[in-house]
C-alpha beads as a LAMMPS data file, in Angstrom:
LAMMPS data file: protein, C-alpha beads

129 atoms
128 bonds

1 atom types
1 bond types

-500.0 500.0 xlo xhi
-500.0 500.0 ylo yhi
-500.0 500.0 zlo zhi

Masses

1 110.0

Atoms # bond

1 1 1 -318.278 -285.709 157.305
2 1 1 -320.018 -282.476 158.248
3 1 1 -317.393 -281.708 161.244
4 1 1 -314.666 -282.298 158.503
5 1 1 -316.302 -279.863 156.203
6 1 1 -316.744 -277.198 159.172
7 1 1 -312.911 -277.762 160.086
8 1 1 -311.666 -277.027 156.495
9 1 1 -313.932 -274.097 156.070
10 1 1 -312.633 -272.856 159.415
11 1 1 -308.988 -273.346 158.183
12 1 1 -309.845 -271.515 154.924
13 1 1 -311.100 -268.543 156.675
14 1 1 -308.113 -268.561 159.116
15 1 1 -305.685 -268.786 156.205
16 1 1 -307.511 -265.912 154.298
17 1 1 -307.443 -263.841 157.391
18 1 1 -303.773 -264.525 158.127
19 1 1 -302.741 -263.608 154.527
20 1 1 -304.705 -260.406 154.651
21 1 1 -303.177 -259.401 157.886
22 1 1 -299.767 -260.239 156.675
23 1 1 -300.360 -258.347 153.407
24 1 1 -301.514 -255.350 155.502
25 1 1 -298.723 -255.543 157.790
26 1 1 -295.699 -255.458 155.282
27 1 1 -294.016 -252.209 155.978
28 1 1 -293.797 -249.923 152.983
29 1 1 -295.830 -252.268 150.748
30 1 1 -299.381 -250.853 150.712
31 1 1 -301.857 -253.109 148.941
32 1 1 -302.765 -250.377 146.332
33 1 1 -299.188 -249.875 145.253
34 1 1 -298.749 -253.497 144.228
35 1 1 -299.759 -252.719 140.754
36 1 1 -296.890 -250.148 140.339
37 1 1 -294.100 -252.703 141.324
38 1 1 -290.702 -251.657 139.717
39 1 1 -292.264 -248.299 138.565
40 1 1 -293.047 -244.937 139.735
41 1 1 -296.452 -244.334 140.780
42 1 1 -298.454 -241.879 138.706
43 1 1 -297.700 -238.026 139.513
44 1 1 -300.157 -236.543 141.911
45 1 1 -300.779 -232.914 140.654
46 1 1 -302.677 -230.573 142.912
47 1 1 -304.911 -227.655 141.731
48 1 1 -303.111 -224.522 142.720
49 1 1 -303.030 -220.709 142.177
50 1 1 -300.467 -218.236 142.683
51 1 1 -300.958 -214.328 142.597
52 1 1 -297.872 -212.131 142.335
53 1 1 -295.727 -209.864 140.087
54 1 1 -293.653 -211.335 137.199
55 1 1 -289.993 -210.992 138.028
56 1 1 -288.611 -212.983 135.032
57 1 1 -290.263 -213.800 131.665
58 1 1 -289.363 -216.137 128.971
59 1 1 -291.502 -217.874 126.296
60 1 1 -293.672 -220.496 128.188
61 1 1 -291.937 -219.625 131.515
62 1 1 -292.420 -216.894 134.208
63 1 1 -291.080 -216.432 137.556
64 1 1 -293.782 -215.016 139.873
65 1 1 -292.982 -213.296 143.267
66 1 1 -296.140 -214.074 145.256
67 1 1 -294.793 -211.892 148.230
68 1 1 -292.257 -212.382 151.125
69 1 1 -289.809 -213.487 148.688
70 1 1 -291.886 -216.626 147.748
71 1 1 -290.930 -217.257 143.945
72 1 1 -292.890 -219.586 141.942
73 1 1 -292.196 -220.860 138.312
74 1 1 -295.396 -220.708 136.283
75 1 1 -295.165 -222.749 132.997
76 1 1 -297.591 -222.090 130.040
77 1 1 -298.244 -223.148 126.584
78 1 1 -300.737 -222.697 123.752
79 1 1 -303.429 -224.235 125.661
80 1 1 -303.291 -221.912 128.550
81 1 1 -306.037 -219.232 128.615
82 1 1 -304.502 -215.976 128.987
83 1 1 -307.033 -213.125 129.790
84 1 1 -307.500 -209.642 131.244
85 1 1 -309.258 -209.344 134.596
86 1 1 -312.541 -208.458 132.727
87 1 1 -312.380 -211.776 130.641
88 1 1 -311.122 -210.277 127.292
89 1 1 -308.359 -212.132 125.777
90 1 1 -304.613 -211.074 126.335
91 1 1 -301.527 -212.209 124.500
92 1 1 -298.510 -214.188 125.826
93 1 1 -296.400 -211.085 124.751
94 1 1 -298.279 -208.995 127.573
95 1 1 -296.750 -211.228 130.306
96 1 1 -293.834 -209.064 130.964
97 1 1 -291.766 -208.277 134.114
98 1 1 -293.619 -206.000 136.452
99 1 1 -297.117 -207.211 135.406
100 1 1 -299.132 -208.772 138.280
101 1 1 -300.958 -211.942 137.381
102 1 1 -303.169 -214.651 138.827
103 1 1 -302.121 -218.156 137.528
104 1 1 -304.323 -221.120 138.081
105 1 1 -303.324 -224.621 137.284
106 1 1 -301.549 -227.592 138.883
107 1 1 -298.640 -227.783 141.244
108 1 1 -296.350 -230.445 140.545
109 1 1 -294.108 -232.330 142.771
110 1 1 -291.113 -230.287 141.444
111 1 1 -292.878 -227.242 142.765
112 1 1 -293.808 -225.631 139.208
113 1 1 -297.309 -224.271 138.372
114 1 1 -298.598 -225.694 135.089
115 1 1 -301.105 -222.928 134.144
116 1 1 -304.333 -223.674 132.794
117 1 1 -305.328 -219.962 133.061
118 1 1 -303.411 -216.708 133.654
119 1 1 -305.145 -213.485 134.411
120 1 1 -303.633 -210.008 134.128
121 1 1 -304.685 -208.045 136.995
122 1 1 -306.338 -204.556 136.522
123 1 1 -304.121 -201.488 135.987
124 1 1 -301.176 -203.977 135.862
125 1 1 -298.801 -202.517 133.267
126 1 1 -295.270 -203.720 132.468
127 1 1 -292.219 -201.620 133.093
128 1 1 -292.413 -198.080 131.883
129 1 1 -289.980 -197.474 128.965

Bonds

1 1 1 2
2 1 2 3
3 1 3 4
4 1 4 5
5 1 5 6
6 1 6 7
7 1 7 8
8 1 8 9
9 1 9 10
10 1 10 11
11 1 11 12
12 1 12 13
13 1 13 14
14 1 14 15
15 1 15 16
16 1 16 17
17 1 17 18
18 1 18 19
19 1 19 20
20 1 20 21
21 1 21 22
22 1 22 23
23 1 23 24
24 1 24 25
25 1 25 26
26 1 26 27
27 1 27 28
28 1 28 29
29 1 29 30
30 1 30 31
31 1 31 32
32 1 32 33
33 1 33 34
34 1 34 35
35 1 35 36
36 1 36 37
37 1 37 38
38 1 38 39
39 1 39 40
40 1 40 41
41 1 41 42
42 1 42 43
43 1 43 44
44 1 44 45
45 1 45 46
46 1 46 47
47 1 47 48
48 1 48 49
49 1 49 50
50 1 50 51
51 1 51 52
52 1 52 53
53 1 53 54
54 1 54 55
55 1 55 56
56 1 56 57
57 1 57 58
58 1 58 59
59 1 59 60
60 1 60 61
61 1 61 62
62 1 62 63
63 1 63 64
64 1 64 65
65 1 65 66
66 1 66 67
67 1 67 68
68 1 68 69
69 1 69 70
70 1 70 71
71 1 71 72
72 1 72 73
73 1 73 74
74 1 74 75
75 1 75 76
76 1 76 77
77 1 77 78
78 1 78 79
79 1 79 80
80 1 80 81
81 1 81 82
82 1 82 83
83 1 83 84
84 1 84 85
85 1 85 86
86 1 86 87
87 1 87 88
88 1 88 89
89 1 89 90
90 1 90 91
91 1 91 92
92 1 92 93
93 1 93 94
94 1 94 95
95 1 95 96
96 1 96 97
97 1 97 98
98 1 98 99
99 1 99 100
100 1 100 101
101 1 101 102
102 1 102 103
103 1 103 104
104 1 104 105
105 1 105 106
106 1 106 107
107 1 107 108
108 1 108 109
109 1 109 110
110 1 110 111
111 1 111 112
112 1 112 113
113 1 113 114
114 1 114 115
115 1 115 116
116 1 116 117
117 1 117 118
118 1 118 119
119 1 119 120
120 1 120 121
121 1 121 122
122 1 122 123
123 1 123 124
124 1 124 125
125 1 125 126
126 1 126 127
127 1 127 128
128 1 128 129
């Protein structure tokens, strides 16, 4: 009887090990993604900052040239903290073409920066009229 129990326990272990190995070996099917079958996995935003000059401005959206013709779209809303470099509050209306900014937030898969904070750089003034 004891020999039969040992044999059955060995078969359970072998079956479990085989299933585990098969589960890990399935191409393109990582175990952690099984909960997202038929769905897109949640987006993975990355903390990001961009420093540059505003080249286009519209409500809620800026195009920022960070140099060497690298353009970023920076999106902001009423929850975005907009400030001057000394920490004093700034207004969204100050985000004009020609102003240098530092935008901190999340970089989306689409390449947009969703700003949590926008800082106007010192001596940064919009276009002279």
